[in-house]
C-alpha positions in Angstrom: 11.5 -25.7 -7.6 11.5 -25.3 -3.8 11.4 -21.3 -4.3 8.8 -21.6 -6.9 6.6 -24.0 -4.6 7.0 -21.4 -1.7 5.9 -18.6 -4.1 2.8 -20.4 -5.0 2.5 -21.3 -1.4 3.0 -17.7 -0.5 0.4 -16.2 -3.0 -2.3 -19.0 -1.8 -1.9 -17.7 1.9 -2.3 -14.1 0.4 -5.5 -14.9 -1.0 -6.9 -16.6 2.0 -5.9 -13.8 4.1 -7.1 -11.1 1.9 -10.6 -12.8 1.5 -10.9 -13.2 5.7 -9.4 -9.6 6.3 -12.4 -7.9 4.2 -15.2 -10.1 5.4 -14.2 -9.6 9.1 -13.5 -6.0 8.6 -16.7 -5.6 6.7 -18.5 -7.1 9.5 -16.7 -4.8 12.1 -17.7 -1.7 10.1 -21.1 -2.6 10.0 -21.0 -3.5 13.8 -19.8 -0.6 15.2 -21.6 1.7 12.1 -18.0 2.9 10.9 -17.8 3.6 7.5 -15.8 1.2 5.3 -13.9 4.3 3.9 -12.5 4.6 7.7 -11.9 0.7 8.1 -10.1 0.5 4.9 -7.9 3.4 5.4 -7.0 2.4 9.2 -7.4 -1.5 10.0 -7.2 -2.8 6.5 -4.3 -0.2 5.4 -2.4 -1.2 8.4 -2.7 -4.9 7.6 -1.8 -5.0 4.2 1.4 -2.4 4.8 2.8 -5.1 7.6 5.1 -6.6 4.9 6.5 -3.2 4.0 7.0 -2.2 7.5 8.6 -5.5 8.0 10.9 -5.5 5.1 12.1 -1.8 5.4 12.6 -1.8 9.0 14.9 -4.9 8.8 16.7 -3.2 5.7 17.4 -0.1 7.7 19.5 -1.6 10.1 21.6 -3.5 7.6 23.9 -2.1 5.1 21.2 -2.4 2.1 19.0 0.4 3.7 19.2 2.6 0.5 18.7 -0.2 -1.8 15.9 -2.2 -0.2 14.3 0.5 2.2 13.8 3.1 -0.3 13.4 0.9 -3.4 10.7 -1.0 -1.2 9.0 2.1 0.1 8.7 3.9 -3.3 8.4 1.0 -5.5 5.3 -0.1 -3.4 3.6 3.3 -3.8 4.2 3.2 -7.6 2.9 -0.6 -7.9 -0.2 0.3 -5.2 -1.4 3.0 -7.7 -0.4 1.9 -11.3 -0.6 -2.0 -11.0 -3.0 -2.7 -8.2 -5.3 0.7 -8.4 -5.3 -0.2 -12.3 -6.5 -3.9 -11.9 -9.1 -3.2 -9.2 -10.7 -0.4 -11.6 -10.4 -2.8 -14.4 -12.9 -5.3 -12.7 -15.3 -2.3 -11.6 -14.9 1.7 -11.3 -13.8 2.3 -7.6 -16.2 5.0 -5.8 -14.3 8.1 -5.0 -16.5 10.0 -2.3 -16.3 13.7 -1.2 -14.0 13.2 1.5 -11.8 11.0 -0.3 -11.3 13.3 -3.2 -10.8 16.4 -1.0 -8.7 15.1 2.0 -7.3 11.5 1.7 -5.8 11.7 -1.9 -4.3 15.1 -1.4 -2.9 13.9 2.0 -1.2 10.8 -0.1 0.1 13.8 -2.7 1.2 15.8 0.2 3.1 13.0 1.8 4.6 12.1 -1.4 5.8 15.6 -2.0 7.3 15.9 1.7 9.3 12.6 1.2 10.6 13.8 -2.3 11.9 17.2 -0.6 13.4 15.2 2.4 15.1 13.0 -0.1 16.9 15.8 -2.0 19.7 16.2 0.3 20.6 12.5 -0.3 19.6 11.4 3.0 16.3 10.9 5.0 17.5 11.6 8.5 16.6 11.0 11.8 14.7 14.2 12.4 12.8 13.8 9.4 11.8 10.2 10.2 10.4 12.2 13.2 8.4 14.5 11.4 6.9 12.0 9.2 5.7 10.4 11.9 4.3 13.2 13.4 2.4 13.8 10.2 1.1 10.4 10.5 -0.6 11.1 13.9 -1.9 14.3 12.5 -3.4 12.6 9.9 -4.9 9.4 11.8 -6.5 12.1 14.4 -8.2 13.9 11.2 -9.3 10.6 9.7 -11.3 9.5 12.7 -12.7 12.9 13.7 -13.7 13.7 10.2 -17.3 12.6 8.7 -18.1 12.3 5.2 -21.8 12.9 4.5 -21.7 12.1 0.9 -20.6 8.7 1.5 -23.1 6.2 -0.9 -24.4 3.2 0.7 -23.1 -0.1 -0.1 -24.6 -3.3 0.8 -23.1 -5.0 3.9 -22.6 -8.5 4.1 -23.9 -9.1 7.2 -25.5 -5.9 8.6 -27.2 -7.6 11.7 -24.2 -10.1 12.4 -22.3 -9.5 15.8 -18.9 -8.7 15.8 -17.8 -10.8 18.6 -14.5 -12.0 20.3 -14.0 -14.7 17.9 -14.5 -12.4 14.8 -11.8 -10.1 16.3 -9.4 -13.0 16.7 -10.1 -14.1 12.9 -9.4 -10.1 12.0 -6.0 -10.4 13.6 -5.5 -14.0 12.2 -6.2 -12.8 8.5 -3.3 -10.0 9.1 -1.1 -12.5 10.4 -1.7 -15.2 7.2 -1.1 -11.9 5.0 2.1 -11.2 6.7 3.7 -14.7 6.3 1.8 -15.2 2.9 3.9 -11.9 1.7 7.2 -12.9 3.6 7.3 -16.4 2.0 6.3 -15.3 -1.1 9.1 -12.1 -1.0 11.7 -14.5 0.2 11.0 -17.1 -2.6 11.0 -14.4 -5.3 14.3 -12.5 -4.1 15.8 -15.8 -4.5 14.6 -16.4 -7.8 15.7 -12.8 -8.8 19.0 -13.4 -7.5 19.9 -16.4 -9.1 19.2 -14.4 -12.6 21.6 -11.9 -11.4 19.5 -9.0 -10.8 20.6 -6.0 -8.8 19.6 -5.2 -5.2 18.0 -2.2 -6.0 16.0 -3.4 -9.1 14.9 -6.3 -6.9 13.6 -3.7 -4.1 11.7 -1.4 -6.7 10.0 -4.5 -8.4 10.2 -7.9 -6.8 10.2 -6.7 -3.4 7.9 -3.8 -4.0 5.4 -5.8 -5.9 5.7 -8.8 -3.3 4.9 -6.5 -0.3 2.2 -5.1 -2.2 0.4 -8.3 -2.6 -1.6 -8.0 0.2 -2.9 -4.8 -1.2 -3.5 -6.7 -4.4 -5.4 -9.5 -3.0 -7.2 -7.2 -0.7 -8.4 -4.5 -3.0 -9.8 -7.4 -5.5 -11.2 -9.2 -3.2 -12.8 -5.9 -1.8 -14.0 -5.1 -5.2 -15.0 -8.3 -6.2 -17.4 -8.3 -3.0 -18.8 -5.0 -3.8 -16.9 -2.8 -1.2 -15.4 -0.6 -3.6 -15.1 1.8 -1.0 -12.6 -0.3 1.1 -10.7 -1.3 -1.8 -9.9 2.4 -3.0 -9.3 3.3 0.6 -6.8 0.2 1.1 -4.6 1.4 -1.4 -4.7 5.3 -0.3 -4.2 4.6 3.1 -1.2 2.0 2.5 0.4 4.7 0.3 -0.1 7.1 3.1 1.4 4.7 5.5 4.2 3.4 3.6 5.5 7.2 3.6 4.7 8.3 7.2 4.8 5.2 9.0 7.1 2.7 7.2 9.6 5.1 5.9 9.6 7.4 8.9 10.1 4.8 11.4 12.8 3.3 9.3 14.6 6.8 9.1 14.1 7.4 12.7 15.8 4.3 14.1 18.6 3.9 11.5 21.7 5.1 13.0 22.5 7.6 10.1 19.0 7.8 8.5 18.2 6.4 5.3 20.6 7.2 2.3 18.8 7.9 -1.2 20.5 6.3 -4.0 20.8 8.7 -7.2 18.9 6.5 -9.2 15.9 6.6 -6.9 16.0 10.5 -6.4 16.1 11.3 -10.2 14.1 8.7 -11.5 11.9 6.4 -9.1 10.7 9.1 -6.9 9.5 11.3 -9.6 7.9 8.4 -10.9 6.2 7.9 -7.6 5.2 11.4 -7.8 3.8 11.3 -11.0 1.5 8.4 -9.9 0.6 10.5 -6.8 -0.6 13.2 -9.3 -2.1 10.6 -11.8 -4.3 9.3 -8.9 -5.4 12.8 -7.9 -6.4 13.9 -11.7 -8.2 10.6 -12.1 -10.4 10.8 -8.8 -11.0 14.5 -9.5 -13.1 14.0 -12.6 -15.6 12.4 -11.1 -17.2 10.4 -8.4 -15.0 7.1 -9.4 -11.6 5.9 -10.7 -12.9 4.6 -14.3 -11.9 1.5 -16.0 -10.3 3.7 -18.8 -8.0 5.2 -16.0 -7.3 1.9 -14.6 -6.0 0.6 -18.4 -4.0 3.8 -18.3 -2.5 3.1 -15.4 -1.3 -0.3 -16.1 0.2 0.7 -19.2 2.2 3.2 -17.1 3.4 0.5 -14.7 3.9 -1.8 -17.8 6.6 0.9 -19.3 8.1 1.6 -15.8 9.0 -2.0 -15.5 10.3 -2.5 -18.9 12.4 0.4 -18.2 13.9 -0.8 -15.2 14.7 -4.4 -16.4 16.0 -3.0 -20.0 
């Protein structure tokens, strides 16, 4: 009962933090005249990826690096694409700008392929971790420098509001609330899963992965509901890129022996992650939105994936 109560409390904190994050990030974008796309790919994506970073870095310094670190990152990217993108697209088709289709989604695909190539040896070492972080630096620089003239206008929540210090502190607070809520929910969920005898790799790929993706889920749903559909998609794409380049890169760099890749992850879960990246690329390339039909297909894929893992 205690674990269940904590899980519900964590979910409540996630929803509160997500709503606050979207509102403050939207107002910051309006005040500084920054496209919601860029805010979603940077500030919001970093904020919602904080739980993945904390869990993976902690796991990389323990004996469970292969099971938890790899399972968390790979599982989170699968959940972000098939589960969360699917749910958000069902609520409302997500806008795909020209720059998103031609640069950011291909960047996610390249990051996925690069990670898969590094994993083929069975270990993502310190050098590979440094390369992933270098790629992250290049990606962030290009994100800030590139502009997309095709971005359609979306209604700003408060176009004439001033983004002052108090609102900046609220933005930081929203990220903290998201992180704490995710931590509480994850710990409670892992406790529940352990009680019923679920293995650590499965916990990393499902319970922890979905748990650390809860900020993305809450933020994307709130952003879609509030009409910030650019930010919703950008949050998911940016989070997937950060999971691979920042989270896994940092974990591989600081782990004394690098990150060992379990055979189950190498031959099944990483290919599923690549499938998810290619599916997102295909869905975005067919038009200017990720449609409800694509969202429904994504959810079916995720349901089949989880059913296989738990079978």
